[in-house]
N, C-alpha and C positions, 0 to 999 in steps of 0.2 A: 302661607306659601302660595296662595292663589295669585297674588300680585307678582311674586317671583316666577311662578310657572308661566304667567302671561308674557313676561319679558323674555323668558327663554324661548317660548314659541315664536315671539316676534323676531328674535335673533336668528332662529333656525330658518324662518321663512324669508329672511332678508340677509343672505350670507355676505352681501356687499355693505353691511352696516358700517358706517364710518364713525368710529369712536377712537379716542386716543387712550392708550394705556401706558403707564410709566412703570418701569421695572428697575429696581435698584440693582446695579451690576453685581454679578456673583463674585468678582475678584475681591480678595481680602483687601480691606483698606480703601474701598471706594464707596462713596455715597453721593447722592445727588447734590450738586452745587452749581447754580447758574452762573457764578462768577467766572467759571473756567469754560473755555471753548471746546470745540470739537476735539476728539471724535465723539459723536453721540452714541450712547450705549443703548438707546431705544429709539426707534423710528415709528411714527404713528402708522397705523394700518393703511390709512389713505395714501400717505406718502410712499410707503413701501409698495403698495399695489400700483401706484402710478409709475414708480421707478422701474418695475419689472413688466409693466403693461399687462396686468392680468385682465382678461376679458375685454380688451380694447382692440379696435381695428388698427390702431397705430402700431401695436406690437407685431401684428401680422405683416404690416407693410414694411417694417424694418428688417424682416427676415428675407434673405435673398434666396438661399438654397440650403436645405438640410439643417435648418436652425441657425445658420451663419448669416450675419449681416454682409452687405456688399463689401464693406471695408475689411472685415475679417477674411472673407473669401479671397479678395484680390491680394491682401497682404500676405497671407500664408503661402499662396501659390507663387506669387512673384518672388518671395524670399527663397522658396525652394528651387525655383527655376534659375535664379541667379547662382545659387550654389552649384546646380548641375552644369550650367554653362561654364562657370569658372573651372570646375573640375575637368570637363572635357577639353577646354582650351589649354589648361596646364598639362594635361596628359598628352595631347597632340604635340604641344611644343617640345616637351621632353623627348618624345619618341622621334620627332623630326630632327632634333639636335643629335640624337644618338645614331640615326641612320644617314645623316648628311655625308660622312666620309665614305659611305658605301655606294651611294647612287646620287645622281643629280635629278632624277625624276621626282615630281611632286607627289610623294606617297601620302602625305598628310596635308590636309588643307591648312592655309594660314589662319591666324587667330581671328582676323577681321571677317573672314568667310564663315568660320564656325560661329562667331557671334551673331552674324546675320541669320544663319540657319536657326539658332535658338530664338531669335526675335520673330522669325516667320512661324515657328512652331508654337509660340506662346498663345496666340489666339485659338489655335486648334486645341491646345492643352486646356485653356479656360473653358471652352465649350464642352470638351469631353468630361471634365470634372463637374461642371454644372449639371450636365445630363446624368452623370453617375449619381450625384447627390439627389437628384430628382427621382431617379429610378429606385434608389436605395437597394436593400438586399432581401426584401420579402415580397412575394414568395420566392424562395431560392431557385426553384426550378425555372422560373421565368427571368428573374433578375440576373442570375449568374451568366447565362449566355449573352445577355445584353451588355453586361459589364465587360466580358471578354471581347465582344465585338468593338466596343469603344477603345479598349487598350490596343487591340490589333490594328485598327484603323490609324490610330495616332502613331504607333511604331512604324507602320508601313509608309507613312508620308514623310518620315524623317530623312531618308536618303534623297527623294525628289526635292525636298527643301534644300538639301546640300547642293544639288545640281543647280537650282535656281540661284542660290547664293554664289556659286562658282561663276555662273554666267554674268552675274551682276558685279562682283568684286574681284574675281580671279584674274590672273595674268594670262598671257598668250598660251602658255602650256595648259592651263586649266580650261581655256576656251576650246583648245583642240581636244582635250579629254572629254569635255561635255558633248561636243559635236560628233565625236566618234560613236556616241550612243544613238545618234539620230538616224543613222542609216538603216538600222534593223530594229525589229521589235525588242523591247527590253528582255522579255523572257527567252529570247534566242541568243542573247549576249551573255556568255558565261561570266565575264568580268563584272558586268552590271549586276547580275544575280548574286555573285559572291559579295560585292560591296553592299548591295541592298540588304542581304541576309545579315551581314555583320552589323550594319546600322540597326536593323530590326531587333537583333538580339541585344544590342546595347541599350536601346531606348525603351524596350518593353519593361525590363526590371525598374528602370528609372520612373516610368509611368506608374508602376505598381507601388513603389515606395511613396511617391507623391500622393497617390490615391489613399493609401493607408494613413498618411499624415492628415490629409483633409478630412477623411471620414472620422478619424479619432478626435479631431478638434470639434467636428460637428456633434459627435456623441457626447463629448464633455460639455459642450455648450447647452445641449438639450437637458442633460442631467443637472447642470447647475441651475438652469431656469426652472426645472421642475422642483428642485429643492427650495428655491426662493419662493415659488408659488405656494408650496406646502407650508413653509414657514409663515407666509403672509396669512394663509387661511387659518393656521393654528393660532396666530396672534389675534386675528379677528374673533375667533371663537373665545379665546381667553378674555378679550375685551368685553364681549357681550356677557360672558359669565361673571366678570367682575362687576359690571353694571348691575346685574341681577342681584349679586350678593350685597352690594352697597344699598340697594333699595329694599332690602328685606325687613321692612317694618311690618310686623305681623298684622294682616287685616283683622284677625280676631281681636287683637289688642285695640286697634282703632275702634272696632265695634263696641268693645267694653267701655272705652273712654266716652264714646258718644252716648252710650246707655247711662253712664254716670252723670253726664251733663244733663240729660233728659230728666233724671231723677232730682236734680237740683233746681230745675226751672220753677217748680211749683212752690217750694218752701224757701229757696234761696236764689232769687233771680239774679242778684248782683254777683253771687258766687258762680252761677252758671255762665253769666256773661264773661266773667274773668276767665273761666275755664275754656270758653270758646276762643277767646283771644290767645290763650296759651297754646291751644291745639293748633290754631292757625299759624302761630309762630313756629311751632314744632314742625308742621308740614312744610312751611316755607324753607326752614333750615334743612329739612330732609331733601327737598328738591335741589337746593343749592349745593349740598354736599354730594349729591348723586352726579353732578356735572364735572367733578374733579376727582383726581385720584388721591391727593394728599390734602390734609387740612391741619391747621394749628391745633395742638393739643388743647389749648384753652377753648377753642371753638367746639371741639369734640365734647369737652366737659360741660359747656353751656348747653349743648344739645341734650346730653344725658340729664342735666339738671332739670330742663323743661319736662322731659319724659317722666322723671321721678316725681316731680311736683304734681303732675297730673295723677300719677298713681297714688300719691299720698292723699289727694282729694278723695279718691275712691276708697282707700284703706287707711283713713285718718287715724284710727285707733290701733292699728297693727304695724304699720310700716314706718321705720325710722331710717333716715338716709344720712350718711356721713361722707362728705366730699372734701377733697383737699382744699386748703386755703389758697387764695389767689397768689400769694407770694411763694407758695410751695410748688406751684405748677412749673415744670421745666419749659423753657422757650424752645420747643422742638416741634417737628412736623410728624404726623402719623397718618396712616391710611384712613381715608374718610369713612366714617361710620363704623370703625373697627370695634368700638366699645358697645355700640347699641345692642347687638345680639347677646353679648355677655350680660349686660344690665337687664335686658328683658328676660333672659334665662334666670337671672338671680331673683327677680321679682316673682315670676310665675312659679318656679320650683321652690322658692323659699316659702311662699305662702301656702303651697299645696300640702295636704295631708295633716294639717293641724289648724287650731284656731288661736295660737299664741302669737306674740309679737315677733317681728322679723326685722333684722338690721342689715342694711346693704351698705357696705363701705367700699370706696374706691381709693386706691393708693397709687400715686405716680412718683417714681424715684429714679435717680440717675446713679449709676455705678460704673466708673471707668468708661464713660461715654456709651454705655449700654442702657437703654431705657427699659424700665420694668413697669408694666401696668397691671394692677391686681384688682379684681372685682371679687369681694368676699361677701357672702350672705349666710345667715343662720338658717338651719333646716330643722325639721322635726327630729327629735332625739332618736326615734326608732326608725327613721326613714332609711330604706336601703338604697345604696348607690347603684343606679342602673347604667345602661349604656349611654354614651354621649349622644346628644340630640343633633338636630340639623344645624342649630345656631353655632355650636362649637365646631362642628365639621366645616361649616362655611367660613368661619374665621380662620381656621387652620389652612383651608385651601387658599384663601386670599393671601395670607402671609407667604405660603409656598410659591404662589405665582408672582407676587410683587417683589419678594426678597430672595427668591431662588435658593432656599435652604439656609439663609442667614438669620431667620427669625422663626420663632416657634410659640406654641401655646401649650401650656400644661394645665390640666384641670383634675380635681379630685376632692373628695370629701373626707373629713376627719374631725373628731371632737365636736360634732354638732355644727360644723361649718362646711360650706362648699367654696372652694377657692379656684378661680380661673386667672391664670397669670400669663401675660404676653411679655416676651423678651424680644427686643429688636434693636438694630443699630440706631443711634441717636442721629437724626437728620436735623441739623441746626439751621439750614438755609432752605428756602422754598425750592422744591424740585421744579416748579413751573409746569408748563405743558409738555416739555421735553426734558428728559433726564439727561444730565451730562456727568461725565466722570470728574471726580475731584480728588484732591490729596487725601491721604489716609486720615480718617477721624475715629475709626473704631477697628478693633481687632476682634471680630466676632468669632 
């Protein structure tokens, strides 16, 4: 586990480690199949991190205020203000229609004047909401007075905006009404104060509703981004963990194999040379398998065959290996190096505690599109079954991460044998570097 620990330390020291991990979708009836297009059930960590802009200056530049982009900010405020403008115009029109038989005085401004009023107020509203999102709400003792000041200023300028709109688009009667306020200070004009107060009371709640809407969207956006970032970080951790598990070829085993080769050099040079070639091929296959998440079952068994042949050179008089015939191997894909920890466990624990012969058998079979891989080894007759080791736990963890509950590992000893059995959905087509959803092939 020294090599595995080193990889884990490397992953922890480089949290931005870029590796791809494929996960079979948890939905019943879906397995990887590259023949079918999007939606993708798994996105590589690098792509996901790029998509949400983790740790990049670009993500900060895209944020305009309060976690919202400029497009989101303008879109939500403009939609809200259109609704407010239409509501006020329709209300004024209905009230002016109702009071028309009672008086000829322009009690309510015409629709075009009110529309201009809301257009004039829109820049003030945008600036107020932008400042509000920048201020936020903490600490409340400081933020709350500032928020109230922004709302008060906006509501206070609503009636002056109406007067400007009246001077710009109103008729003769409205011009007279506006000019009537010019002779005296506004606070000395009772009519002006009453109309200003009515406008203030009307626009202050509208400002508050809009502020609540914008703040809610900003909070949701920040929450969503934090969830995506957390998911990306969890995926990266899982990726590094899977890479470690795939590369878990015991250094102790490699040391023993090198020691065996050294022993053959003096009395069997050709045999030692052959073992060096086999070991080199084993390591090459190990490195190649560590770069991908899934491999063909036939390739996995070839890797296991190389490993067991080297072990047979070391324990020639004790170890017997039984592998499935080539025509009996199903044409399916399995997680890379999923059998290696089980086979190593079978050799090490099978030979431990006695000097008798040991048989290691590997069985691969298909039942209703469910693949079953069994590694069976004989053990000492009086050997007690202990707790599961690191190898079995690692295989179980890999299956849980890559299949999300749709595959499992069962292990136990009985009648002088130890049996480790993997059950998983049959993946008939190469998952590739990116897993895609496909039609139902298995009901796990």
